[in-house]
Structures are given as structure tokens and as C-alpha cells.
A tleap script that builds the chain and sets N, CA, C and O, in Angstrom:
source leaprc.protein.ff14SB
mol = sequence {
  NMET ARG PRO ARG ILE SER PRO PRO LEU TYR
  CYS SER PHE GLU ARG ALA TYR ASP ALA ILE
  ALA ALA GLN PRO SER GLY ARG THR PRO PRO
  LEU VAL THR THR GLY GLY THR ALA PHE THR
  ALA GLU ALA LYS VAL ALA ARG ASP GLY ARG
  ARG PHE ILE SER LEU PRO HIE ALA ASN ARG
  ILE TYR GLU SER ASP TRP GLY HIE THR THR
  ASN GLY MET GLY LYS ASP GLY GLN ARG ILE
  GLY HIE TYR SER VAL PRO ILE ASP ASP TRP
  ALA ARG ARG CYS VAL ALA VAL VAL CGLY
}
set mol.1.N position { 63.162 0.805 -77.152 }
set mol.1.CA position { 64.696 1.765 -76.181 }
set mol.1.C position { 64.278 1.972 -74.767 }
set mol.1.O position { 63.148 1.640 -74.411 }
set mol.2.N position { 65.372 2.651 -73.716 }
set mol.2.CA position { 64.342 2.321 -72.774 }
set mol.2.C position { 64.819 4.357 -71.820 }
set mol.2.O position { 65.567 5.335 -71.852 }
set mol.3.N position { 63.349 3.556 -70.984 }
set mol.3.CA position { 63.359 5.081 -70.969 }
set mol.3.C position { 64.007 5.726 -70.373 }
set mol.3.O position { 65.015 5.114 -70.018 }
set mol.4.N position { 63.954 7.253 -69.862 }
set mol.4.CA position { 65.144 8.051 -69.681 }
set mol.4.C position { 64.486 8.620 -68.406 }
set mol.4.O position { 63.526 9.366 -68.598 }
set mol.5.N position { 64.762 8.443 -67.467 }
set mol.5.CA position { 64.789 9.325 -66.214 }
set mol.5.C position { 64.310 10.944 -66.247 }
set mol.5.O position { 65.168 11.385 -67.013 }
set mol.6.N position { 63.649 11.850 -65.964 }
set mol.6.CA position { 62.899 12.406 -66.040 }
set mol.6.C position { 62.335 13.332 -64.462 }
set mol.6.O position { 61.601 12.911 -63.567 }
set mol.7.N position { 62.961 14.589 -64.587 }
set mol.7.CA position { 64.905 15.377 -65.127 }
set mol.7.C position { 65.565 14.562 -64.945 }
set mol.7.O position { 65.697 13.638 -64.142 }
set mol.8.N position { 66.570 15.418 -66.777 }
set mol.8.CA position { 68.116 14.536 -66.597 }
set mol.8.C position { 68.618 14.649 -65.228 }
set mol.8.O position { 68.529 15.631 -64.490 }
set mol.9.N position { 69.311 13.193 -64.915 }
set mol.9.CA position { 70.528 13.570 -63.930 }
set mol.9.C position { 71.273 14.441 -64.199 }
set mol.9.O position { 71.382 14.979 -65.301 }
set mol.10.N position { 71.969 14.722 -63.066 }
set mol.10.CA position { 73.032 16.058 -63.445 }
set mol.10.C position { 73.900 15.971 -63.082 }
set mol.10.O position { 74.354 17.107 -62.939 }
set mol.11.N position { 74.911 14.896 -62.621 }
set mol.11.CA position { 75.649 14.427 -62.388 }
set mol.11.C position { 76.570 12.981 -64.056 }
set mol.11.O position { 76.159 11.931 -64.550 }
set mol.12.N position { 77.390 13.530 -64.199 }
set mol.12.CA position { 77.903 12.251 -65.307 }
set mol.12.C position { 78.048 10.553 -64.786 }
set mol.12.O position { 78.153 10.444 -63.564 }
set mol.13.N position { 78.057 9.898 -65.180 }
set mol.13.CA position { 78.438 8.318 -64.109 }
set mol.13.C position { 79.573 8.542 -64.256 }
set mol.13.O position { 80.165 7.464 -64.299 }
set mol.14.N position { 80.411 9.574 -64.389 }
set mol.14.CA position { 82.083 8.635 -64.270 }
set mol.14.C position { 81.934 9.828 -62.677 }
set mol.14.O position { 82.804 9.617 -61.832 }
set mol.15.N position { 81.144 10.700 -62.421 }
set mol.15.CA position { 81.421 11.931 -61.299 }
set mol.15.C position { 81.041 11.026 -60.195 }
set mol.15.O position { 81.745 10.581 -59.290 }
set mol.16.N position { 79.265 10.765 -60.555 }
set mol.16.CA position { 79.001 9.474 -58.989 }
set mol.16.C position { 79.457 8.165 -58.888 }
set mol.16.O position { 78.866 7.359 -58.170 }
set mol.17.N position { 80.581 7.827 -59.619 }
set mol.17.CA position { 81.344 6.662 -59.828 }
set mol.17.C position { 82.309 7.242 -59.066 }
set mol.17.O position { 82.719 6.575 -58.117 }
set mol.18.N position { 82.921 8.673 -59.307 }
set mol.18.CA position { 84.143 8.856 -58.679 }
set mol.18.C position { 83.846 8.665 -57.256 }
set mol.18.O position { 84.508 8.002 -56.457 }
set mol.19.N position { 82.306 9.611 -56.941 }
set mol.19.CA position { 82.520 10.036 -55.979 }
set mol.19.C position { 82.099 8.513 -54.795 }
set mol.19.O position { 82.364 8.432 -53.595 }
set mol.20.N position { 81.624 7.823 -55.384 }
set mol.20.CA position { 81.247 6.799 -54.653 }
set mol.20.C position { 82.875 5.861 -54.039 }
set mol.20.O position { 83.424 5.336 -53.070 }
set mol.21.N position { 82.986 6.170 -55.355 }
set mol.21.CA position { 85.004 5.287 -55.069 }
set mol.21.C position { 85.579 5.786 -53.846 }
set mol.21.O position { 86.075 5.130 -52.931 }
set mol.22.N position { 85.425 7.244 -53.967 }
set mol.22.CA position { 85.650 7.945 -53.363 }
set mol.22.C position { 85.702 7.252 -52.019 }
set mol.22.O position { 86.788 7.003 -51.496 }
set mol.23.N position { 84.596 6.948 -51.470 }
set mol.23.CA position { 84.187 7.282 -49.840 }
set mol.23.C position { 84.862 6.032 -49.417 }
set mol.23.O position { 85.270 5.217 -50.245 }
set mol.24.N position { 85.035 5.805 -47.624 }
set mol.24.CA position { 85.232 4.264 -47.248 }
set mol.24.C position { 84.863 3.489 -47.543 }
set mol.24.O position { 83.635 3.401 -47.522 }
set mol.25.N position { 85.665 2.380 -48.028 }
set mol.25.CA position { 85.205 1.247 -48.559 }
set mol.25.C position { 84.193 1.213 -50.027 }
set mol.25.O position { 83.325 0.372 -50.261 }
set mol.26.N position { 84.589 2.383 -50.913 }
set mol.26.CA position { 83.834 2.643 -51.694 }
set mol.26.C position { 82.695 2.260 -52.096 }
set mol.26.O position { 82.311 1.901 -53.209 }
set mol.27.N position { 81.809 2.430 -50.421 }
set mol.27.CA position { 80.070 2.658 -50.368 }
set mol.27.C position { 79.577 4.222 -50.308 }
set mol.27.O position { 80.421 5.057 -49.982 }
set mol.28.N position { 78.403 4.597 -50.573 }
set mol.28.CA position { 77.749 6.231 -50.340 }
set mol.28.C position { 77.298 5.610 -48.568 }
set mol.28.O position { 77.561 4.525 -48.050 }
set mol.29.N position { 76.635 6.666 -48.071 }
set mol.29.CA position { 76.654 6.573 -46.989 }
set mol.29.C position { 74.669 6.020 -47.307 }
set mol.29.O position { 73.948 6.011 -48.305 }
set mol.30.N position { 74.479 5.650 -45.879 }
set mol.30.CA position { 72.551 5.448 -46.048 }
set mol.30.C position { 72.073 6.148 -47.204 }
set mol.30.O position { 72.171 7.348 -46.945 }
set mol.31.N position { 71.364 5.899 -48.939 }
set mol.31.CA position { 70.550 6.618 -48.957 }
set mol.31.C position { 69.581 6.523 -48.907 }
set mol.31.O position { 69.225 5.831 -47.953 }
set mol.32.N position { 68.496 7.051 -49.753 }
set mol.32.CA position { 66.689 6.418 -48.804 }
set mol.32.C position { 65.901 6.385 -51.051 }
set mol.32.O position { 65.425 7.465 -51.400 }
set mol.33.N position { 65.891 5.705 -51.699 }
set mol.33.CA position { 65.242 5.669 -52.502 }
set mol.33.C position { 64.414 6.720 -53.203 }
set mol.33.O position { 64.202 7.611 -52.381 }
set mol.34.N position { 63.900 6.982 -54.269 }
set mol.34.CA position { 62.519 7.730 -54.232 }
set mol.34.C position { 61.151 7.100 -53.755 }
set mol.34.O position { 60.084 7.712 -53.811 }
set mol.35.N position { 61.261 6.123 -53.395 }
set mol.35.CA position { 60.394 4.812 -52.892 }
set mol.35.C position { 60.396 5.042 -50.974 }
set mol.35.O position { 59.772 4.334 -50.184 }
set mol.36.N position { 61.106 5.987 -50.697 }
set mol.36.CA position { 61.277 6.025 -48.514 }
set mol.36.C position { 62.165 4.615 -48.421 }
set mol.36.O position { 61.740 3.984 -47.453 }
set mol.37.N position { 63.419 3.784 -49.191 }
set mol.37.CA position { 63.731 2.397 -49.131 }
set mol.37.C position { 65.298 3.080 -48.565 }
set mol.37.O position { 65.844 3.918 -49.283 }
set mol.38.N position { 65.836 2.732 -47.479 }
set mol.38.CA position { 66.957 2.574 -47.553 }
set mol.38.C position { 67.858 2.053 -48.477 }
set mol.38.O position { 67.533 1.130 -49.223 }
set mol.39.N position { 69.445 2.788 -48.501 }
set mol.39.CA position { 70.214 1.386 -49.462 }
set mol.39.C position { 70.971 2.119 -49.703 }
set mol.39.O position { 70.844 3.290 -50.062 }
set mol.40.N position { 72.260 1.236 -49.457 }
set mol.40.CA position { 73.808 1.777 -50.107 }
set mol.40.C position { 74.324 1.270 -51.194 }
set mol.40.O position { 74.323 0.041 -51.129 }
set mol.41.N position { 74.871 1.776 -52.400 }
set mol.41.CA position { 75.648 1.630 -53.184 }
set mol.41.C position { 77.041 1.589 -52.824 }
set mol.41.O position { 77.696 2.050 -51.889 }
set mol.42.N position { 77.397 0.636 -54.233 }
set mol.42.CA position { 79.265 0.723 -53.694 }
set mol.42.C position { 79.374 0.738 -55.838 }
set mol.42.O position { 78.789 0.574 -56.909 }
set mol.43.N position { 80.776 1.118 -55.038 }
set mol.43.CA position { 81.693 0.828 -56.569 }
set mol.43.C position { 82.519 -0.005 -57.040 }
set mol.43.O position { 83.729 0.004 -56.812 }
set mol.44.N position { 82.015 -0.668 -57.628 }
set mol.44.CA position { 82.869 -2.036 -58.315 }
set mol.44.C position { 83.582 -1.671 -59.583 }
set mol.44.O position { 83.520 -0.590 -60.169 }
set mol.45.N position { 84.132 -2.524 -59.850 }
set mol.45.CA position { 84.660 -3.075 -61.212 }
set mol.45.C position { 83.964 -4.820 -61.779 }
set mol.45.O position { 84.046 -5.841 -61.095 }
set mol.46.N position { 83.483 -4.748 -62.814 }
set mol.46.CA position { 82.985 -6.167 -63.274 }
set mol.46.C position { 84.745 -6.313 -63.888 }
set mol.46.O position { 85.677 -5.644 -64.336 }
set mol.47.N position { 84.127 -8.438 -63.313 }
set mol.47.CA position { 85.563 -9.030 -64.455 }
set mol.47.C position { 85.943 -8.527 -65.905 }
set mol.47.O position { 87.145 -8.438 -66.155 }
set mol.48.N position { 85.030 -8.193 -66.879 }
set mol.48.CA position { 85.415 -7.782 -67.554 }
set mol.48.C position { 85.824 -6.574 -68.099 }
set mol.48.O position { 85.801 -6.295 -69.298 }
set mol.49.N position { 86.414 -5.456 -66.665 }
set mol.49.CA position { 86.845 -4.323 -66.636 }
set mol.49.C position { 86.406 -2.808 -66.383 }
set mol.49.O position { 86.984 -1.733 -66.224 }
set mol.50.N position { 84.816 -3.365 -66.435 }
set mol.50.CA position { 83.941 -2.045 -67.154 }
set mol.50.C position { 83.716 -1.766 -65.277 }
set mol.50.O position { 83.802 -2.551 -64.333 }
set mol.51.N position { 83.445 -0.473 -65.339 }
set mol.51.CA position { 82.764 -0.551 -63.762 }
set mol.51.C position { 81.241 -0.041 -63.795 }
set mol.51.O position { 80.653 0.686 -64.596 }
set mol.52.N position { 80.935 -0.519 -62.939 }
set mol.52.CA position { 79.595 -0.370 -61.965 }
set mol.52.C position { 79.289 0.157 -61.108 }
set mol.52.O position { 80.092 0.122 -60.176 }
set mol.53.N position { 77.993 0.943 -60.890 }
set mol.53.CA position { 77.488 1.231 -59.096 }
set mol.53.C position { 76.744 -0.468 -59.038 }
set mol.53.O position { 76.494 -1.268 -59.940 }
set mol.54.N position { 76.586 -0.518 -57.794 }
set mol.54.CA position { 76.427 -2.240 -57.197 }
set mol.54.C position { 75.136 -1.367 -56.228 }
set mol.54.O position { 75.321 -0.466 -55.411 }
set mol.55.N position { 73.803 -2.000 -56.660 }
set mol.55.CA position { 72.938 -1.846 -55.945 }
set mol.55.C position { 72.822 -2.642 -55.371 }
set mol.55.O position { 73.492 -3.670 -55.469 }
set mol.56.N position { 71.377 -2.312 -54.080 }
set mol.56.CA position { 71.047 -4.124 -53.242 }
set mol.56.C position { 69.982 -4.856 -54.563 }
set mol.56.O position { 69.529 -4.467 -55.639 }
set mol.57.N position { 69.935 -5.859 -53.905 }
set mol.57.CA position { 69.293 -7.064 -55.131 }
set mol.57.C position { 69.848 -7.356 -56.545 }
set mol.57.O position { 69.354 -7.404 -57.672 }
set mol.58.N position { 71.139 -7.540 -55.993 }
set mol.58.CA position { 71.934 -7.462 -57.418 }
set mol.58.C position { 72.305 -6.479 -58.466 }
set mol.58.O position { 73.221 -6.491 -59.288 }
set mol.59.N position { 71.170 -5.454 -58.180 }
set mol.59.CA position { 70.541 -4.819 -59.429 }
set mol.59.C position { 72.192 -4.040 -59.934 }
set mol.59.O position { 72.967 -3.903 -58.988 }
set mol.60.N position { 72.622 -3.638 -61.087 }
set mol.60.CA position { 73.545 -2.542 -61.114 }
set mol.60.C position { 73.421 -1.632 -62.002 }
set mol.60.O position { 72.470 -1.741 -62.775 }
set mol.61.N position { 74.258 -0.587 -62.129 }
set mol.61.CA position { 74.352 0.827 -63.334 }
set mol.61.C position { 75.425 0.804 -63.911 }
set mol.61.O position { 76.364 1.250 -63.253 }
set mol.62.N position { 75.694 0.362 -65.144 }
set mol.62.CA position { 76.944 0.616 -65.798 }
set mol.62.C position { 76.532 2.261 -66.651 }
set mol.62.O position { 75.410 2.679 -66.938 }
set mol.63.N position { 77.656 2.817 -66.851 }
set mol.63.CA position { 77.692 3.386 -67.486 }
set mol.63.C position { 76.582 3.564 -68.635 }
set mol.63.O position { 75.991 4.644 -68.646 }
set mol.64.N position { 76.177 2.412 -69.793 }
set mol.64.CA position { 76.224 2.811 -70.369 }
set mol.64.C position { 73.643 3.065 -70.051 }
set mol.64.O position { 72.636 3.357 -70.696 }
set mol.65.N position { 74.062 2.673 -68.706 }
set mol.65.CA position { 72.309 2.848 -68.157 }
set mol.65.C position { 72.248 3.887 -67.218 }
set mol.65.O position { 71.327 4.087 -66.426 }
set mol.66.N position { 73.178 4.475 -67.335 }
set mol.66.CA position { 73.261 5.794 -65.911 }
set mol.66.C position { 72.241 7.000 -67.310 }
set mol.66.O position { 72.493 7.259 -68.487 }
set mol.67.N position { 70.991 7.476 -66.277 }
set mol.67.CA position { 69.889 7.899 -66.635 }
set mol.67.C position { 68.841 7.133 -67.286 }
set mol.67.O position { 67.835 7.580 -67.835 }
set mol.68.N position { 69.130 6.167 -67.183 }
set mol.68.CA position { 67.620 4.925 -67.175 }
set mol.68.C position { 67.230 4.748 -66.327 }
set mol.68.O position { 67.605 4.739 -65.155 }
set mol.69.N position { 65.616 4.420 -67.306 }
set mol.69.CA position { 64.941 4.796 -66.088 }
set mol.69.C position { 65.368 2.476 -65.022 }
set mol.69.O position { 65.495 2.029 -63.882 }
set mol.70.N position { 65.383 2.005 -66.286 }
set mol.70.CA position { 66.283 0.198 -66.156 }
set mol.70.C position { 67.265 -0.083 -66.991 }
set mol.70.O position { 67.304 0.127 -68.203 }
set mol.71.N position { 68.349 -0.741 -66.054 }
set mol.71.CA position { 68.911 -1.791 -67.289 }
set mol.71.C position { 69.394 -2.215 -68.105 }
set mol.71.O position { 68.332 -1.945 -68.666 }
set mol.72.N position { 69.971 -2.650 -68.829 }
set mol.72.CA position { 69.963 -3.897 -69.570 }
set mol.72.C position { 70.189 -4.787 -69.341 }
set mol.72.O position { 70.562 -5.569 -70.216 }
set mol.73.N position { 70.076 -5.192 -67.895 }
set mol.73.CA position { 70.088 -6.294 -67.619 }
set mol.73.C position { 68.705 -7.786 -67.390 }
set mol.73.O position { 67.956 -7.930 -66.423 }
set mol.74.N position { 68.782 -8.526 -68.449 }
set mol.74.CA position { 67.752 -9.628 -68.196 }
set mol.74.C position { 67.208 -8.458 -69.813 }
set mol.74.O position { 67.610 -7.459 -70.410 }
set mol.75.N position { 65.930 -9.595 -69.874 }
set mol.75.CA position { 64.895 -9.459 -70.997 }
set mol.75.C position { 64.377 -7.817 -71.616 }
set mol.75.O position { 64.161 -7.310 -72.717 }
set mol.76.N position { 64.339 -7.362 -70.071 }
set mol.76.CA position { 63.269 -6.013 -69.558 }
set mol.76.C position { 63.763 -5.392 -68.337 }
set mol.76.O position { 63.021 -5.081 -67.406 }
set mol.77.N position { 65.473 -5.151 -68.352 }
set mol.77.CA position { 65.682 -5.274 -67.248 }
set mol.77.C position { 65.376 -4.638 -65.950 }
set mol.77.O position { 64.280 -4.236 -65.560 }
set mol.78.N position { 66.721 -4.603 -65.232 }
set mol.78.CA position { 65.763 -4.103 -63.528 }
set mol.78.C position { 65.607 -2.676 -63.211 }
set mol.78.O position { 66.410 -1.961 -63.811 }
set mol.79.N position { 64.853 -2.119 -62.491 }
set mol.79.CA position { 64.371 -0.997 -62.421 }
set mol.79.C position { 65.668 -0.556 -61.794 }
set mol.79.O position { 66.215 -1.415 -61.103 }
set mol.80.N position { 66.231 0.535 -61.891 }
set mol.80.CA position { 67.383 1.267 -61.090 }
set mol.80.C position { 66.957 2.860 -61.435 }
set mol.80.O position { 67.939 3.544 -61.149 }
set mol.81.N position { 65.996 3.611 -61.880 }
set mol.81.CA position { 65.908 5.215 -61.217 }
set mol.81.C position { 66.068 5.087 -60.027 }
set mol.81.O position { 67.054 5.454 -59.388 }
set mol.82.N position { 64.696 4.322 -59.448 }
set mol.82.CA position { 64.780 5.012 -57.978 }
set mol.82.C position { 65.968 5.257 -57.012 }
set mol.82.O position { 66.011 5.686 -55.859 }
set mol.83.N position { 66.807 4.885 -57.781 }
set mol.83.CA position { 68.343 4.589 -57.220 }
set mol.83.C position { 69.290 5.446 -57.616 }
set mol.83.O position { 70.072 6.137 -56.964 }
set mol.84.N position { 69.119 5.311 -58.806 }
set mol.84.CA position { 70.303 6.810 -59.596 }
set mol.84.C position { 69.825 8.252 -59.368 }
set mol.84.O position { 70.499 9.230 -59.689 }
set mol.85.N position { 68.591 8.317 -58.780 }
set mol.85.CA position { 67.898 9.803 -58.425 }
set mol.85.C position { 68.773 9.829 -57.132 }
set mol.85.O position { 69.689 10.648 -57.069 }
set mol.86.N position { 68.634 9.331 -56.530 }
set mol.86.CA position { 69.125 9.440 -54.745 }
set mol.86.C position { 70.338 9.958 -55.051 }
set mol.86.O position { 70.589 11.133 -54.784 }
set mol.87.N position { 71.441 8.961 -55.785 }
set mol.87.CA position { 73.159 9.334 -55.967 }
set mol.87.C position { 73.513 9.881 -56.252 }
set mol.87.O position { 74.427 10.502 -55.708 }
set mol.88.N position { 72.671 10.227 -58.243 }
set mol.88.CA position { 72.949 11.695 -58.808 }
set mol.88.C position { 72.495 12.702 -57.545 }
set mol.88.O position { 73.109 13.743 -57.779 }
set mol.89.N position { 71.750 12.883 -56.373 }
set mol.89.CA position { 71.420 13.721 -55.909 }
set mol.89.C position { 72.442 14.090 -54.688 }
set mol.89.O position { 72.663 15.220 -54.251 }
set mol.90.N position { 72.877 13.142 -54.350 }
set mol.90.CA position { 74.220 12.961 -53.005 }
set mol.90.C position { 75.193 12.941 -53.576 }
set mol.90.O position { 76.193 13.279 -52.944 }
set mol.91.N position { 75.377 12.476 -55.259 }
set mol.91.CA position { 77.503 13.107 -56.038 }
set mol.91.C position { 77.393 14.209 -55.954 }
set mol.91.O position { 78.475 14.642 -55.557 }
set mol.92.N position { 76.405 15.331 -56.151 }
set mol.92.CA position { 75.993 16.706 -56.576 }
set mol.92.C position { 76.996 17.160 -55.326 }
set mol.92.O position { 78.176 17.493 -55.220 }
set mol.93.N position { 75.566 16.940 -54.216 }
set mol.93.CA position { 76.830 17.468 -53.208 }
set mol.93.C position { 77.809 17.025 -52.744 }
set mol.93.O position { 78.872 17.643 -52.801 }
set mol.94.N position { 77.708 16.019 -52.254 }
set mol.94.CA position { 79.833 15.503 -52.295 }
set mol.94.C position { 80.735 15.961 -53.024 }
set mol.94.O position { 81.768 16.346 -52.478 }
set mol.95.N position { 80.628 16.027 -54.130 }
set mol.95.CA position { 81.557 16.436 -55.106 }
set mol.95.C position { 81.626 18.064 -55.253 }
set mol.95.O position { 82.635 18.633 -55.668 }
set mol.96.N position { 80.691 18.596 -54.948 }
set mol.96.CA position { 80.185 20.528 -54.188 }
set mol.96.C position { 81.133 20.939 -53.084 }
set mol.96.O position { 81.964 21.846 -53.026 }
set mol.97.N position { 80.717 19.891 -52.117 }
set mol.97.CA position { 81.780 19.615 -50.847 }
set mol.97.C position { 82.899 19.825 -50.840 }
set mol.97.O position { 83.558 20.806 -50.497 }
set mol.98.N position { 83.343 18.119 -51.545 }
set mol.98.CA position { 84.925 17.902 -52.056 }
set mol.98.C position { 85.802 18.884 -52.847 }
set mol.98.O position { 86.971 18.936 -52.466 }
set mol.99.N position { 85.418 19.758 -53.990 }
set mol.99.CA position { 86.062 20.004 -54.752 }
set mol.99.C position { 85.328 20.016 -56.563 }
set mol.99.O position { 86.048 20.302 -57.519 }
savepdb mol mol.pdb
quit
């Protein structure tokens, strides 16, 4: 069982994905990981039709990964929590401003 982010994320995956997709080029403005590294995230669709948030280093957040510290890729998953937290915070502010 993968660990969940604590405290829990505020936004749903759909809300975060839609906020990113609504941006120019489907990309967030520059954000900063919980460890202090700048990054951007993109809203994309996999060949099988699943929506995901694309991160640096070929990391991905699928809907089933949202709210976990790691994704389901590979044996142990890739760390994503340090990206999810700032994406969640940005999406919450972005959606509040847009409506």
C-alpha cells in the first residue's frame, strides 16, 4: 500500500488537471517543489486515453496516484508528493480566482 500525503490534498485530480489544461499550452506557471526545486507540470493524455499530469524526469501523476507520495510506475513507484503539494496549492488558488 502506497503512503498517502499528509495532510490530504485539497483538490481532486480532476480539478488540478483541469486547472492545468486551462492554462496556455496546458502547462502550469513555474512552481516550486516542497524541496525548493523549480518545475512546471503539463496536462496530457496517454495513448490509452488516461489523463495524467506530466512532471520532470518522466514522472507522471495519474488519477489513481493523486494524493499518494509515489505513483504506480515501476516496482516501487516514483516520488511525486513533492510535486503534488505545490500543484494542489496552485490549483486551489487558480480555480478560486477563475471561478
